[in-house]
C-alpha positions in Angstrom: 60.9 -6.0 17.2 59.5 -9.5 16.4 56.1 -9.2 14.1 53.9 -12.1 14.3 52.2 -13.2 11.0 50.4 -16.1 12.2 48.1 -17.0 14.5 46.3 -20.6 15.9 42.7 -20.1 15.8 41.7 -21.5 19.5 38.5 -22.9 18.2 39.5 -24.6 14.6 43.0 -25.2 15.5 43.9 -23.6 12.1 46.8 -21.4 11.6 46.1 -18.7 10.3 47.2 -15.1 8.7 46.9 -12.1 11.6 44.9 -10.7 9.0 42.0 -13.4 9.7 41.6 -12.5 13.2 40.0 -8.9 14.6 41.4 -6.3 16.6 40.4 -7.1 20.5 42.5 -4.6 22.9 42.5 -6.7 25.9 44.2 -9.7 24.7 48.3 -9.6 25.1 48.9 -9.4 21.1 45.2 -7.4 20.6 44.0 -10.0 18.6 40.5 -11.7 19.3 41.1 -15.6 19.9 39.0 -17.2 17.2 39.2 -16.4 13.8 37.3 -14.3 12.0 35.1 -17.5 10.0 34.7 -18.9 13.4 33.6 -15.4 14.8 30.9 -15.3 12.3 29.8 -19.0 12.4 28.8 -18.7 16.3 27.4 -15.1 15.5 25.4 -16.5 13.0 24.4 -19.9 15.4 23.6 -17.4 18.4 21.6 -15.1 16.0 19.3 -18.1 15.2 18.9 -19.5 18.2 17.6 -16.4 20.2 15.5 -15.5 17.1 12.6 -17.8 18.9 13.4 -16.1 22.4 13.2 -12.7 20.9 9.6 -13.4 19.2 8.1 -14.7 22.4 9.4 -11.5 24.5 7.9 -9.0 21.8 4.6 -11.2 21.8 4.8 -10.6 26.0 5.1 -7.0 25.5 2.2 -7.0 23.1 -0.3 -8.6 25.7 1.4 -7.2 28.9 0.8 -3.3 27.0 -2.7 -4.1 26.2 -4.0 -4.9 30.2 
């Protein structure tokens, strides 16, 4: 059986050890397409972008609750 030791991150295009990828059961090789550092950066940017939206939704719910 062939053991894969490295994988190419589809975002940063860097060849990295398989230990740098999280598990993903739906992929053929059972690993995420993006490396952990790229995935972490993506999650951080999403949270930062969503902060304002979540605060706006909370304010709307508070106003509706006071009616």
